C-alpha positions as CSV (number, residue, x, y, z in Angstrom):
1,M,-107.8,-62.6,137.8
2,T,-107.0,-63.3,141.5
3,T,-104.1,-65.3,142.7
4,T,-106.5,-68.0,144.0
5,A,-108.1,-68.3,140.6
6,I,-104.8,-68.6,138.9
7,K,-103.6,-71.2,141.3
8,K,-106.8,-73.2,140.9
9,Q,-106.4,-73.2,137.1
10,L,-102.8,-74.2,137.2
11,D,-103.6,-77.0,139.6
12,G,-106.2,-78.2,137.1
13,Y,-104.0,-78.1,134.1
14,L,-100.8,-79.5,135.6
15,P,-102.0,-83.1,135.8
16,L,-102.9,-83.0,132.1
17,L,-99.3,-82.4,131.1
18,S,-96.9,-85.2,130.5
19,N,-93.9,-85.6,132.8
20,K,-91.6,-83.9,130.2
21,Q,-94.0,-81.0,129.8
22,Q,-94.2,-80.5,133.6
23,T,-90.4,-80.5,133.7
24,L,-90.2,-77.9,131.0
25,L,-92.8,-75.8,132.7
26,L,-90.9,-76.0,136.0
27,E,-87.7,-74.9,134.2
28,M,-89.5,-72.0,132.6
29,V,-90.9,-70.8,136.0
30,K,-87.4,-71.1,137.5
31,S,-85.9,-69.0,134.6
32,F,-88.6,-66.3,135.3
33,L,-87.4,-66.1,138.9
34,N,-83.7,-65.9,137.9
35,V,-84.3,-63.0,135.6
36,D,-85.1,-60.7,138.5
37,K,-81.9,-61.6,140.3
38,D,-79.7,-60.4,137.4
39,A,-81.6,-57.2,136.7
40,K,-80.1,-54.1,138.2
41,R,-82.7,-51.6,139.4
42,I,-82.2,-47.9,139.0
43,T,-83.1,-45.2,141.5
44,R,-86.2,-43.2,141.4
45,K,-84.0,-40.1,140.7
46,Q,-82.4,-41.9,137.7
47,Y,-85.8,-43.1,136.4
48,N,-87.2,-39.5,136.6
49,K,-84.1,-38.1,134.9
50,E,-84.5,-40.6,132.0
51,I,-88.2,-39.8,131.6
52,T,-87.5,-36.1,131.6
53,E,-84.8,-36.6,128.9
54,A,-87.2,-38.7,126.8
55,V,-89.9,-36.1,127.0
56,D,-87.4,-33.4,126.0
57,R,-86.3,-35.4,122.9
58,I,-89.9,-35.9,121.9
59,E,-90.7,-32.2,122.3
60,K,-87.7,-31.4,120.1
61,G,-89.0,-33.7,117.4
62,N,-86.4,-36.3,117.9
63,F,-88.5,-39.4,117.5
64,V,-89.7,-42.0,115.0
65,K,-93.4,-42.3,114.3
66,H,-94.9,-45.8,114.8
67,E,-95.9,-46.0,111.2
68,D,-92.4,-45.1,110.0
69,A,-90.9,-47.7,112.4
70,L,-93.2,-50.4,111.0
71,N,-92.3,-49.4,107.4
72,E,-88.7,-49.7,108.2
73,L,-89.1,-53.1,109.9
74,S,-91.0,-54.4,106.9
75,K,-87.8,-53.9,104.8
76,W,-85.8,-56.4,107.0
């Protein structure tokens, strides 16, 4: 979906919301923007290192199958 199409839909829905709902939506959007400010980005070198380490762990069999993880979560 294009930015223009998204904006058009939002412009159509916004007047349908109550004042309280519009305020909540605005606060939610603001919180999305603040998340990025606090996130610390890693370097490409660090990212590639972490990927390589993860692949190595998988190749050594050090992983949990999706089905096993779901079974474990169902016990909670």
